[in-house]
VOGU-3710 file (C-alpha; in Angstrom, 3 decimals, decimal comma):
1> mklskktfly> 68,894/70,908/23,025  68,298/74,131/21,278  69,650/77,185/23,144  65,779/78,649/23,233  64,677/75,717/24,929  67,560/75,281/27,274  67,029/78,803/28,232  63,622/78,301/28,760  64,029/75,236/30,941  66,482/77,142/33,101
11> sigisvllig> 64,040/79,707/33,571  61,234/76,726/34,734  64,304/75,310/36,727  65,533/78,651/38,556  61,468/79,596/39,290  60,754/76,168/40,828  63,668/76,448/42,986  62,995/80,144/44,110  59,318/79,145/44,592  60,226/75,917/46,858
21> liviyfvtml> 62,954/78,078/48,826  60,094/80,652/49,708  57,686/77,801/50,715  59,985/76,170/52,835  61,004/79,239/54,454  57,261/80,243/55,156  56,675/76,649/56,455  59,463/76,023/58,352  61,111/79,472/59,987  57,950/82,041/59,617
31> pslyvdymkk> 55,613/80,145/61,940  58,860/80,008/64,551  59,599/83,799/63,577  55,748/84,716/64,529  55,630/83,015/67,728  58,973/84,593/68,541  57,432/88,132/67,632  54,202/87,642/69,346  55,911/86,501/72,604  58,125/89,679/72,650
41> enlksvveve> 55,028/91,711/71,880  52,828/90,389/74,910  55,806/90,772/76,872  56,197/94,608/75,944  52,359/94,993/76,485  52,346/93,499/80,351  55,407/95,735/80,757  53,570/98,872/79,399  50,460/97,830/81,285  52,321/97,374/84,922
51> kgymknhsye> 54,373/100,648/84,227  51,004/102,623/83,400  49,049/100,784/86,368  52,121/101,705/88,668  51,800/105,249/87,743  48,323/105,749/87,553  46,585/102,974/89,428  43,955/102,327/86,837  43,279/101,336/83,158  42,434/104,337/82,215
61> glkvqnptgs> 44,385/105,554/79,147  46,115/102,268/78,741  46,340/99,855/75,924  45,888/96,460/76,224  46,605/93,489/74,197  43,909/91,279/75,363  40,983/93,716/77,481  38,952/90,596/78,017  41,590/88,662/79,887  43,819/91,238/81,328
71> atleipmsgn> 43,318/92,256/85,179  46,191/93,665/87,477  46,044/92,681/91,536  47,404/95,325/93,980  48,666/94,360/97,368  49,711/97,185/99,283  52,587/96,842/101,779  50,794/97,218/104,536  46,988/96,389/105,394  44,591/93,498/104,522
81> vlyvagmgfh> 43,013/95,262/101,565  43,728/94,353/98,093  42,685/95,881/94,583  41,947/94,341/91,444  41,314/96,372/88,091  40,611/95,886/84,347  39,641/97,819/81,387  36,057/97,839/82,716  36,119/97,171/86,379  37,339/98,036/89,652
91> aditvkdenl> 37,467/95,847/92,693  38,094/96,078/96,607  39,158/92,877/98,492  39,065/92,868/101,948  40,896/89,736/103,190  39,631/88,173/106,561  41,244/84,959/106,998  44,386/84,480/109,085  45,765/81,845/106,609  45,642/84,209/103,604
101> vqfigqvrec> 46,861/87,089/105,850  49,789/85,185/106,446  50,225/84,255/102,970  49,976/87,775/101,589  52,670/88,926/104,325  54,902/85,879/102,726  54,523/87,613/99,467  55,642/90,810/100,636  58,480/89,614/102,009  59,289/87,568/98,793
111> fqdikdmdke> 59,366/90,896/96,548  60,828/92,910/99,209  63,794/93,538/97,060  63,135/92,773/93,098  66,403/93,407/91,808  68,039/90,879/93,778  65,384/88,111/93,788  66,380/84,775/92,558  64,565/81,168/92,268  64,991/80,571/96,227
121> dfevidwnll> 63,085/83,591/97,287  59,780/81,718/96,306  60,653/79,080/98,608  59,684/81,183/101,555  55,776/81,258/100,452  53,900/78,534/101,923  51,507/77,772/99,024  49,252/75,650/101,433  48,064/78,831/103,569  46,440/80,074/100,094
131> kdgisqgevl> 44,684/76,521/99,570  43,787/76,573/103,307  42,503/79,982/102,944  40,289/79,722/100,149  38,565/76,188/100,742  35,887/74,943/97,917  32,122/76,004/99,437  33,477/78,605/101,649  34,268/81,534/99,336  30,433/82,250/98,714
141> nqqspidmkv> 29,101/81,648/102,292  28,699/83,556/105,330  32,071/82,652/106,700  33,782/83,605/103,376  37,460/84,453/103,922  37,538/87,952/102,039  34,857/90,597/101,348  34,670/91,750/97,447  33,166/95,119/96,470  33,214/95,475/92,691
151> evnqdaevfr> 32,496/98,914/90,552  31,996/98,667/86,736  33,272/101,564/84,890  30,249/102,717/82,954  32,041/105,322/81,186  34,797/102,654/79,848  34,168/102,006/76,116  35,926/98,722/75,851  34,560/97,344/72,806  32,733/98,696/69,826
161> kdgtgkthvv> 31,092/96,340/66,958  33,029/95,947/63,654  29,803/94,893/61,477  31,106/91,133/61,221  28,176/89,137/62,335  27,678/85,634/60,453  25,456/82,574/61,179  26,287/79,038/60,602  23,941/75,937/60,159  25,738/72,931/61,269
171> gddifvfegg> 23,941/69,557/60,624  20,244/69,485/61,711  20,601/70,469/65,182  23,225/73,049/65,763  23,322/76,785/65,030  26,429/78,948/65,464  26,279/82,468/65,477  29,673/84,513/65,218  30,044/88,135/66,180  33,036/90,377/65,876
181> vsdesnqytt> 33,871/93,272/68,279  36,989/95,487/68,679  39,144/97,909/70,552  41,835/100,316/69,937  44,162/97,988/68,714  42,880/94,344/68,563  39,642/92,581/67,057  37,650/89,746/68,995  35,596/87,236/67,848  32,692/85,547/69,702
191> yiamgksads> 31,171/82,375/68,719  27,806/81,358/70,573  27,119/78,002/69,551  23,273/76,713/69,953  21,847/73,143/69,897  18,654/71,115/71,039  19,135/67,697/72,324  16,324/65,532/73,538  15,985/67,008/76,764  17,755/70,270/76,861
201> lvisflpvmt> 18,658/73,543/74,880  22,534/73,586/75,168  24,687/77,091/74,546  28,135/77,167/74,093  30,487/80,350/74,239  33,935/80,980/72,779  35,745/84,219/72,609  38,723/84,205/70,813  41,292/87,105/69,305  40,939/87,314/65,810
211> pqmkeikpiv> 44,585/87,368/64,086  45,389/90,348/62,052  47,677/91,369/59,183  49,807/93,838/61,188  50,948/91,092/63,532  52,670/89,304/60,638  53,561/92,049/58,261  56,156/93,196/60,638  57,692/89,586/60,230  57,279/89,646/56,832
221> lgsvpmiaav> 59,282/92,826/56,281  61,666/91,779/58,428  62,701/88,948/56,596  62,783/90,640/53,305  66,440/91,672/53,555  67,303/88,283/54,250  65,031/86,609/51,694  66,447/89,049/48,635  69,857/88,308/49,596  69,439/84,630/49,559
231> lflivmicsq> 67,483/84,644/46,510  69,732/87,186/44,777  72,510/84,634/45,943  71,101/81,662/44,448  69,927/83,761/41,316  73,696/84,864/40,792  75,123/81,091/41,220  72,606/79,478/38,716  73,195/82,154/36,286  76,850/81,861/36,639
241> yfsrkivnpv> 76,571/78,049/35,973  73,903/78,523/33,240  76,665/80,983/31,649  79,636/78,882/31,925  77,346/76,079/29,950  77,169/78,480/27,254  80,290/80,811/27,041  82,540/77,875/27,679  81,663/76,117/24,366  82,128/79,652/22,683
251> irlahyaqev> 85,666/80,010/24,021  86,481/76,609/23,077  85,272/77,563/19,530  87,261/80,836/19,626  90,590/78,785/20,622  89,615/76,011/18,095  89,593/79,201/15,267  92,782/80,436/16,691  94,676/77,138/16,552  93,511/76,857/12,843
261> rtagnlevtp> 94,261/80,240/12,034  97,802/79,762/13,314  98,462/75,914/11,662  100,559/76,257/8,759  99,280/73,299/7,056  95,932/73,365/8,642  96,435/70,037/10,136  94,834/70,441/13,551  92,704/68,158/15,842  88,912/68,260/14,811
271> feirekdeig> 86,466/70,100/17,272  85,485/68,130/20,066  81,789/68,354/20,078  79,622/67,965/23,365  76,901/69,825/22,837  73,576/69,199/21,174  72,213/72,592/20,275  73,091/75,709/18,419  76,580/75,944/19,726  77,045/72,185/18,741
281> elgrslnely> 75,874/72,958/15,153  78,339/75,970/14,895  81,067/73,321/15,829  80,106/70,714/13,712  79,701/73,176/10,686  83,354/74,539/11,527  84,568/71,015/11,592  83,249/70,302/7,863  84,489/74,056/6,754  88,144/73,518/7,957
291> trirenyeel> 88,100/69,975/6,404  87,065/71,105/3,178  89,512/74,120/3,376  92,499/71,370/4,748  91,173/69,027/1,398  91,422/72,261/-0,717  94,412/73,229/0,676  95,690/69,515/0,055  94,673/69,476/-3,237  96,022/72,791/-3,834
301> ekknellrke> 99,649/71,494/-2,912  99,137/68,561/-5,065  98,673/71,173/-8,092  101,455/73,177/-6,833  103,744/70,003/-7,093  102,225/69,215/-10,560  103,008/72,627/-11,742  106,669/72,753/-10,061  107,264/69,383/-11,929  105,842/70,976/-14,981
311> nkrqevflra> 107,822/73,895/-14,527  111,254/71,377/-14,407  110,181/69,710/-17,490  109,733/73,015/-19,425  113,338/73,908/-18,149  114,503/70,080/-19,543  112,768/70,929/-23,163  114,694/74,080/-23,234  117,853/72,610/-22,213  117,180/69,373/-24,540
321> sshqlktpvt> 116,432/71,793/-27,386  119,787/73,671/-27,124  121,979/70,879/-26,166  120,367/67,626/-27,827  119,686/69,669/-31,246  122,831/71,635/-31,152  125,111/68,687/-31,951  123,219/67,150/-34,977  122,468/70,503/-36,394  126,240/71,424/-36,565
331> aalllvdgmi> 127,177/68,160/-37,628  124,640/68,355/-40,628  125,786/72,271/-41,554  129,229/70,976/-41,444  128,431/68,302/-44,101  126,321/70,152/-46,280  128,772/73,021/-46,421  131,594/70,382/-47,493  129,595/69,102/-50,305  128,227/72,736/-51,398
341> qevgkyqdtk> 132,030/73,863/-51,772  133,268/70,666/-52,846  135,909/70,387/-50,153  138,114/66,983/-50,165  136,297/64,121/-49,561  132,684/65,767/-49,138  132,925/65,869/-53,318  131,773/62,269/-52,617  127,754/63,440/-52,378  126,774/59,798/-52,332
351> tylpqvkaql> 128,601/59,215/-49,229  128,125/62,016/-47,046  124,417/62,673/-47,943  123,231/59,796/-46,071  125,232/60,726/-43,040  123,597/64,184/-43,615  120,081/62,172/-43,604  121,084/60,462/-40,320  121,853/63,828/-38,534  118,371/64,884/-39,643
361> qsmrrivedi> 116,761/61,768/-38,367  118,486/62,600/-35,028  117,139/65,788/-34,822  113,655/64,544/-35,973  113,989/61,855/-32,764  114,873/64,544/-30,563  111,959/66,701/-31,816  109,629/63,806/-31,421  110,844/62,995/-27,810  110,256/66,523/-26,975
371> lylnhctehl> 106,475/66,709/-28,272  105,881/63,316/-26,788  107,024/64,510/-23,536  104,627/67,741/-24,258  101,504/65,272/-24,894  98,485/66,671/-23,140  97,817/64,287/-20,102  94,830/66,153/-19,096  93,040/64,203/-21,869  94,432/60,842/-21,725
381> qmepvdmell> 92,499/58,198/-24,364  92,250/55,175/-21,827  91,169/52,279/-23,980  91,757/48,672/-23,706  95,076/47,802/-25,240  96,094/44,101/-26,239  99,899/43,781/-24,962  100,937/41,005/-27,210  99,920/43,115/-30,392  101,346/46,076/-29,254
391> mddvissyav> 104,933/44,553/-28,160  105,244/42,872/-31,509  104,378/46,397/-33,211  107,268/48,056/-31,021  109,776/45,145/-31,858  109,094/45,022/-35,345  110,238/48,592/-35,701  113,890/47,706/-34,609  114,230/44,515/-36,704  116,951/46,359/-38,985
401> qveakqlsse> 118,826/47,426/-35,842  118,667/43,797/-34,374  119,838/42,339/-37,734  122,538/44,805/-37,984  123,895/43,612/-34,681  123,181/40,408/-34,789  121,128/40,013/-31,987  118,948/37,170/-30,815  115,630/37,631/-28,850  113,243/35,260/-26,951
411> kktvpcklvs> 109,587/36,437/-26,285  107,250/35,133/-23,840  103,796/36,687/-23,830  100,625/36,003/-22,355  97,523/37,255/-24,121  96,230/39,948/-22,187  94,583/43,542/-22,553  95,637/46,472/-20,272  93,162/49,708/-20,200  95,525/52,652/-21,077
421> drellkkild> 96,471/55,182/-22,982  97,743/53,507/-26,688  100,232/56,223/-27,332  102,157/57,071/-24,109  102,050/53,194/-23,341  103,828/52,534/-26,760  106,256/55,312/-26,112  107,367/53,671/-23,139  107,650/50,425/-24,478  109,596/52,070/-27,908
431> nlvsnavsyt> 112,081/53,614/-25,726  112,625/50,429/-23,140  113,113/48,039/-26,348  115,351/50,848/-28,101  117,531/50,841/-24,736  117,870/47,371/-24,988  118,746/47,155/-28,737  121,476/50,146/-28,288  122,931/48,760/-25,130  123,271/45,013/-26,208
441> ppggriflev> 126,635/44,194/-27,582  126,543/42,639/-31,270  125,833/38,924/-30,826  123,746/39,347/-27,643  120,474/38,096/-26,555  117,592/39,975/-25,388  114,715/38,408/-23,474  110,930/39,603/-23,114  108,362/38,525/-21,001  104,539/39,892/-21,307
451> cedrvrilne> 102,130/39,320/-18,417  99,075/40,877/-16,974  100,500/42,808/-14,524  104,124/43,570/-15,650  106,762/43,938/-18,636  110,324/42,299/-18,117  112,992/43,044/-20,619  116,624/41,510/-20,101  119,477/42,693/-22,437  122,733/40,283/-21,856
461> gahieeemlp> 126,002/41,953/-21,882  124,746/45,303/-20,753  125,948/46,714/-17,433  125,038/50,400/-15,785  127,572/51,823/-13,334  126,195/51,439/-9,719  126,741/54,944/-9,000  124,721/55,950/-11,897  121,878/53,831/-11,289  119,957/56,331/-9,119
471> hvyepfvsgn> 120,011/58,665/-12,093  119,353/56,687/-14,889  115,434/58,525/-14,780  116,990/62,007/-14,955  117,347/63,907/-18,186  120,704/63,618/-19,905  121,717/60,644/-18,522  122,904/57,429/-20,330  123,583/53,892/-19,121  126,716/54,110/-21,394
481> trekgkglgl> 129,620/56,264/-20,204  130,582/57,112/-23,682  127,060/58,355/-24,169  126,566/59,926/-21,335  124,735/63,163/-21,539  122,724/62,548/-24,634  119,800/60,461/-23,655  115,778/61,571/-22,793  114,413/58,099/-23,600  114,281/56,748/-19,701
491> yvsayycevl> 113,508/60,446/-18,532  110,587/60,361/-21,039  109,437/56,921/-19,708  109,528/57,657/-16,131  107,508/60,798/-16,681  104,669/58,606/-18,609  104,755/55,998/-16,046  104,009/58,614/-13,267  101,012/60,074/-15,521  99,839/56,436/-15,708
501> gyqlhienvq> 100,236/55,453/-12,550  102,937/52,836/-13,555  106,156/51,677/-11,633  109,492/51,481/-13,546  112,436/49,835/-12,214  116,021/48,949/-13,515  118,916/46,985/-11,899  121,866/45,076/-12,624  121,734/41,248/-12,817  123,577/38,254/-13,033
511> mdvkedtseg> 122,488/36,037/-16,026  122,711/32,112/-15,915  121,631/31,165/-19,628  122,949/27,776/-21,152  125,267/27,383/-18,510  126,608/30,634/-19,482  127,166/33,165/-16,655  127,194/37,028/-17,416  125,843/40,439/-16,616  122,865/42,084/-17,889
521> vltilrfh> 120,112/44,851/-17,388  116,775/43,972/-16,105  114,109/46,576/-16,785  110,703/46,014/-15,003  107,383/47,686/-16,067  104,669/47,109/-13,681  101,354/47,983/-14,176  100,011/47,628/-10,695
//
């Protein structure tokens, strides 16, 4: 997922979470806080009314929470006259019934010391006296237990209209009038419903206190610090989690880059990618980049190794030139000087000119080895080569040497073709056959086998010292101790085998040919 989409979903998620928490708060906690707040306000209001009336013995100047339902009963500590007052009236009540007088006396006794009151003090009040004193049907007749004198305060402006009158028609038979009034601190709504039945007109009254914003506003304002703290904490936790989801992969990438930078050969474990956003794409790009750098590094190391080998080969060329050419050149110069000055036996030019020629041919051979060793291997001419014809061509060039040493050869060939560089392959085979002819004793035997995957050359009577076997592919090492230090043939062959991807192996073997057991040297050239 892209970072932009991830950030967008994070914003939506945190918004939904916060809205949900606010809704839960307003649904579960706010009502209880409102109820508790209103209880405290009502308690505060009744205490203020009580204190104000106790001071002035009237409602004049008092702020009442509900003027329509508020009233105060004043019981003097002596006598049988009671006083009832409200926002718009004042009444004097004279108690005549003995039961009620006795009941009032018990109330006075109960509230004698308010500071030390407890629940048990109410047990002294006989509530049956009140029940007996006010019996049903006796309050309004001539034998009434009380006399009541009510005065209405004409100057008290308790309510005023607030202009919120409305009418509602409910169905076909009910009409509702909604009218609003208010005092200094509250608003009230009175509903008058009128309905007509089949035989009467029904009118219902319902006065209620209108809810006001000022009642809920303190609750909300009081909750703001807690809501802000909770929301801030939630936002911090969510932001911390979200930032870690983004920052941690970046830190891992930085550590991975540091690990790659300090790795000498760039051999490091690929970066583990778990993200599918831009950071994941960056990680994959870094993996690809470091993989490519490592491949280039390995390729460069291979080229450096080839350059080291090439430098070694160039050093061999110089040593070969100085070492191999010095001996035949010196010998040829001595022979030529002797013949020019006609010194002693060198007067016989017919005898010593062929020796000069032989020395020159030796130099030519060395030069050819060096030139072939410098053959440009970057432009190999790969082509199908008939191995049987190529081997016959190489063997025929040594017919004179074979005849002079009275050697016998046995050849076993299988018709096959090999895709290779003809000149390099011929040089390899020529050096191997030359060694076989050179190091086979006079009258010895040479066995040759040509297959699709290898060439085997076994020369009877030859032997290579065991300690010299590991070094026969090095320059200036010969399998004959008497000629040690004069050979480049196997070094050239080993180099060309490496170029062509072939394998060259030489070992001493025990030969058992025609019930005759002798030693021999086996040379194997493998193509695959």
